[in-house]
C-alpha positions as CSV (number, residue, x, y, z in Angstrom):
1,X,284.0,84.0,-53.4
2,X,285.8,80.7,-54.0
3,X,283.0,78.9,-55.8
4,X,281.9,80.5,-59.1
5,X,279.1,79.6,-61.6
6,X,281.9,78.7,-64.1
7,X,283.4,76.2,-61.7
8,X,280.0,74.7,-61.0
9,X,279.5,74.3,-64.8
10,X,282.8,72.5,-65.0
11,X,281.9,70.1,-62.2
12,X,278.5,69.5,-63.8
13,X,280.0,68.8,-67.2
14,X,282.6,66.4,-65.7
15,X,279.8,64.5,-63.9
16,X,277.5,64.4,-66.9
17,X,280.2,63.5,-69.5
18,X,282.0,61.0,-67.3
19,X,285.6,62.3,-67.7
20,X,287.7,65.5,-67.9
21,X,288.4,64.9,-71.5
22,X,284.8,64.6,-72.6
23,X,283.7,67.5,-70.4
24,X,286.4,69.7,-72.0
25,X,285.1,68.8,-75.4
26,X,281.5,69.7,-74.4
27,X,282.7,73.0,-73.0
28,X,285.0,73.7,-75.9
29,X,288.0,73.9,-73.6
30,X,291.2,71.9,-73.2
31,X,291.3,69.1,-70.5
32,X,294.3,70.8,-68.8
33,X,292.3,74.0,-68.2
34,X,289.6,71.9,-66.5
35,X,292.1,70.0,-64.4
36,X,293.8,73.3,-63.3
37,X,290.4,74.9,-62.4
38,X,289.3,71.9,-60.3
39,X,292.7,71.6,-58.6
40,X,292.7,75.3,-57.7
41,X,289.1,75.0,-56.3
42,X,290.2,72.1,-54.1
43,X,293.1,74.1,-52.9
44,X,291.0,77.1,-52.1
45,X,288.4,75.0,-50.2
46,X,290.9,72.8,-48.6
47,X,288.8,69.8,-49.6
48,X,289.2,67.1,-52.1
49,X,286.3,66.8,-54.5
50,X,287.3,63.8,-56.6
51,X,288.5,60.3,-56.0
52,X,291.4,59.8,-58.4
53,X,292.4,56.4,-59.7
54,X,295.0,56.7,-62.4
55,X,293.4,58.9,-65.1
56,X,289.9,58.3,-63.8
57,X,288.3,60.8,-61.4
58,X,284.9,60.6,-59.9
59,X,283.2,62.9,-57.5
60,X,283.5,62.0,-53.8
61,X,280.9,62.6,-51.2
62,X,281.9,66.3,-50.7
63,X,282.1,66.9,-54.4
64,X,278.7,65.3,-54.9
65,X,277.1,67.5,-52.2
66,X,278.7,70.6,-53.8
67,X,277.4,69.7,-57.3
68,X,273.9,68.8,-56.2
69,X,273.4,72.1,-54.4
70,X,275.4,73.9,-57.1
71,X,273.0,72.7,-59.8
72,X,270.2,74.6,-58.0
73,X,272.3,77.7,-58.5
74,X,273.0,76.9,-62.1
75,X,269.3,76.5,-62.8
76,X,268.5,79.7,-61.0
77,X,271.1,81.6,-62.9
78,X,269.8,80.2,-66.2
79,X,266.2,81.2,-65.3
80,X,267.4,84.6,-64.3
81,X,269.1,85.1,-67.7
82,X,265.9,84.0,-69.5
83,X,263.7,86.2,-67.2
84,X,265.9,89.3,-67.9
85,X,265.6,88.6,-71.6
86,X,261.8,88.2,-71.4
87,X,261.6,91.6,-69.5
88,X,263.7,93.2,-72.2
89,X,261.2,91.7,-74.7
90,X,258.3,93.5,-72.9
91,X,257.1,90.8,-70.5
92,X,256.6,92.0,-66.9
93,X,258.5,90.3,-64.1
94,X,255.2,90.2,-62.1
95,X,251.5,90.9,-62.9
96,X,249.2,91.6,-60.0
97,X,245.5,90.8,-60.6
98,X,242.8,91.7,-58.1
99,X,239.6,89.8,-58.4
100,X,236.3,91.0,-56.9
101,X,235.1,88.6,-54.2
102,X,231.8,87.9,-56.0
103,X,233.7,86.1,-58.8
104,X,234.9,82.6,-57.8
105,X,238.7,82.5,-58.2
106,X,238.5,79.1,-60.0
107,X,236.8,80.8,-62.9
108,X,240.2,82.4,-63.6
109,X,242.1,79.1,-63.7
110,X,241.5,78.2,-67.4
111,X,242.7,81.6,-68.4
112,X,245.8,81.2,-66.2
113,X,246.4,77.8,-67.7
114,X,246.4,79.3,-71.2
115,X,248.7,82.1,-70.1
116,X,251.2,79.7,-68.5
117,X,251.2,77.6,-71.7
118,X,252.9,80.5,-73.4
119,X,255.9,80.2,-71.1
120,X,256.5,83.9,-71.0
121,X,257.9,83.7,-67.4
122,X,255.8,86.5,-65.9
123,X,254.9,85.8,-62.2
124,X,251.2,86.2,-61.5
125,X,249.9,87.3,-58.2
126,X,246.1,87.0,-57.6
127,X,244.4,88.8,-54.7
128,X,240.8,89.3,-53.6
129,X,239.1,92.7,-53.1
130,X,235.7,93.8,-52.1
131,X,233.5,96.5,-53.7
132,X,235.5,99.7,-54.0
133,X,238.6,97.9,-52.9
134,X,239.1,96.8,-56.5
135,X,239.2,100.4,-57.8
136,X,241.3,101.3,-54.7
137,X,243.8,98.5,-55.6
138,X,244.5,100.2,-58.9
139,X,244.5,103.7,-57.5
140,X,247.1,102.8,-54.8
141,X,249.2,100.6,-57.0
142,X,248.3,97.3,-55.3
143,X,247.1,95.8,-58.6
144,X,247.9,96.2,-62.3
145,X,244.6,94.7,-63.4
146,X,241.3,94.2,-61.7
147,X,238.5,91.8,-62.7
148,X,234.9,92.5,-61.6
149,X,235.3,96.1,-60.4
150,X,231.8,97.1,-59.4
151,X,229.9,100.3,-60.0
152,X,231.3,103.5,-61.4
153,X,235.0,104.1,-61.9
154,X,236.3,106.7,-59.5
155,X,237.5,110.1,-60.7
156,X,241.1,109.1,-60.8
157,X,243.6,109.5,-63.6
158,X,245.7,106.6,-64.9
159,X,242.8,104.0,-65.0
160,X,241.0,102.6,-68.0
161,X,238.1,100.2,-67.9
162,X,235.6,98.3,-70.0
163,X,232.3,96.6,-69.0
164,X,232.4,92.9,-68.3
165,X,228.7,92.3,-67.5
166,X,225.7,93.5,-65.5
167,X,225.5,91.4,-62.4
168,X,221.9,90.7,-61.4
169,X,222.0,87.2,-59.9
170,X,222.1,88.2,-56.2
171,X,219.9,86.0,-54.0
172,X,218.4,87.3,-50.7
173,X,218.6,84.4,-48.3
174,X,218.1,83.5,-44.7
175,X,218.5,80.4,-42.5
176,X,215.4,78.2,-42.2
177,X,215.1,79.1,-38.5
178,X,215.4,82.8,-39.0
179,X,212.2,84.9,-38.3
180,X,212.1,86.1,-41.9
181,X,212.0,82.6,-43.3
182,X,208.3,82.5,-42.4
183,X,207.5,85.8,-44.1
184,X,205.1,85.0,-47.0
185,X,205.0,88.3,-49.0
186,X,208.0,90.4,-50.3
187,X,209.7,91.7,-47.3
188,X,209.7,95.5,-47.0
189,X,212.8,97.6,-46.0
190,X,211.2,98.5,-42.7
191,X,211.2,94.8,-41.7
192,X,214.7,94.2,-43.0
193,X,215.9,97.0,-40.9
194,X,214.9,95.1,-37.8
195,X,217.3,92.3,-38.5
196,X,221.1,92.1,-38.5
197,X,222.8,92.1,-41.9
198,X,226.0,90.0,-42.6
199,X,228.4,92.0,-44.7
200,X,231.9,91.7,-46.1
201,X,233.7,95.0,-45.6
202,X,234.9,97.1,-48.5
203,X,238.7,96.7,-48.8
204,X,239.4,100.3,-49.8
205,X,242.4,101.9,-48.1
206,X,242.3,105.4,-49.6
207,X,239.2,105.7,-51.7
208,X,235.8,106.2,-50.1
209,X,234.4,102.8,-49.0
210,X,231.2,101.6,-50.7
211,X,228.3,99.5,-49.5
212,X,225.4,97.8,-51.3
213,X,222.0,96.8,-49.9
214,X,222.5,98.1,-46.4
215,X,219.8,100.2,-44.7
216,X,220.8,103.2,-42.7
217,X,221.0,102.3,-39.0
218,X,220.8,98.5,-39.6
219,X,222.9,96.4,-37.3
220,X,225.7,94.6,-39.1
221,X,228.0,91.7,-38.6
222,X,231.3,92.1,-40.6
223,X,233.0,89.0,-41.8
224,X,236.3,88.5,-43.7
225,X,235.1,87.1,-47.0
226,X,232.1,86.0,-49.1
227,X,232.3,82.4,-48.0
228,X,232.3,83.5,-44.3
229,X,229.2,85.6,-45.1
230,X,227.4,82.6,-46.5
231,X,228.4,80.5,-43.5
232,X,227.2,83.2,-41.1
233,X,223.8,83.4,-42.8
234,X,223.5,79.6,-42.7
235,X,224.2,79.8,-38.9
236,X,221.3,82.2,-38.6
237,X,223.5,85.2,-37.5
238,X,222.1,87.6,-40.1
239,X,220.5,88.2,-43.4
240,X,221.8,89.4,-46.8
241,X,222.4,88.9,-50.5
242,X,224.7,86.3,-51.9
243,X,225.9,85.6,-55.4
244,X,223.7,82.9,-56.9
245,X,226.6,80.5,-57.5
246,X,227.3,80.6,-53.7
247,X,223.6,80.6,-52.5
248,X,222.1,77.9,-54.7
249,X,224.0,74.9,-53.1
250,X,223.0,76.0,-49.6
251,X,219.4,76.5,-50.7
252,X,219.3,73.1,-52.4
253,X,220.7,71.5,-49.2
254,X,218.0,73.2,-47.1
255,X,220.5,75.3,-45.2
256,X,219.2,78.6,-46.6
257,X,215.9,79.8,-47.8
258,X,215.5,82.3,-50.7
259,X,213.1,85.2,-50.0
260,X,211.6,87.9,-52.1
261,X,212.1,91.5,-50.9
262,X,209.9,94.5,-51.8
263,X,212.9,96.5,-53.2
264,X,215.1,94.1,-55.1
265,X,218.7,95.0,-55.5
266,X,219.4,96.7,-58.8
267,X,221.8,95.2,-61.4
268,X,225.5,95.9,-60.7
269,X,227.9,96.7,-63.5
270,X,231.2,94.8,-63.2
271,X,234.2,96.1,-65.0
272,X,237.6,95.0,-66.2
273,X,240.0,97.8,-65.3
274,X,243.7,98.4,-65.5
275,X,246.4,101.0,-64.9
276,X,247.2,102.8,-68.1
277,X,250.8,103.5,-67.1
278,X,251.3,99.7,-67.2
279,X,252.2,98.7,-70.8
280,X,253.6,95.2,-70.4
281,X,252.7,92.3,-72.7
282,X,251.3,90.2,-69.9
283,X,248.7,92.9,-69.0
284,X,247.7,93.3,-72.6
285,X,247.4,89.5,-73.1
286,X,244.9,89.4,-70.2
287,X,243.0,92.4,-71.4
288,X,242.7,90.9,-75.0
289,X,241.5,87.6,-73.6
290,X,239.0,89.1,-71.3
291,X,237.6,91.3,-74.0
292,X,236.4,88.2,-75.9
293,X,232.7,87.4,-75.3
294,X,233.4,83.7,-74.6
295,X,235.9,84.6,-71.9
296,X,233.5,87.1,-70.3
297,X,230.7,84.5,-70.2
298,X,233.0,81.8,-68.7
299,X,234.1,84.2,-66.0
300,X,230.8,85.7,-65.1
301,X,228.2,83.1,-66.0
302,X,225.8,82.3,-63.1
303,X,226.9,85.2,-60.9
């Protein structure tokens, strides 16, 4: 390769310092070494990079284009060196966090802001999972940490967990024009069974898929995410439970009606869970933060 990082550093120093002599001093080299390196690069490329007027040399258009693009490579190389050092110091190159769909992703942003303020360099990837899909993401290696994993932990090794909260704030809601909107008493399961339920499918790939609140034999409409579920219920396409944070604005706007049911949904334990084989500092930073009561409350309040 004719262009090396060392030569790009030489061009960068000449441009920043304004002369070969000043650049040589900044790089702790002699001016003749820089002149020789630049002349050899020009010969190899078959392109002049500088306009020379006596002892003064300034980058020409070709030299400027080479340096501008080359500076991207210098920054990338510098970041790579720092990243390798951070990994050697115990910081992961990437941390994959799976968030259960009933927790709004923006609840995680203050925590991410604090993490980024530490400038550790770990790349964070946040994904959404549904029901058993959170546990499945750990079991299959799609995630290193999951937030809001519902129900009981599967019988799989290599996973640890702790309780975040007991989620009880589900709202059973229907559109104002739905037949159940006029029902005055708590609605029995026999009546719910007669109406289509809107559900977000469990995202498990290997573990047994889970479901909550469905009645055997009930017709279902499967939608891709929790927001689509709320929209489908607003459209009168079916019935179902929604997290209170999502249902309340629709109820306040008159687009949904909250109804009582004869067999209310039981509370659902939500967990913080992680792969025990993962031992990086970024993972443990998040576990430590999410073990604090104020962080738990901020993340799960109003669910």
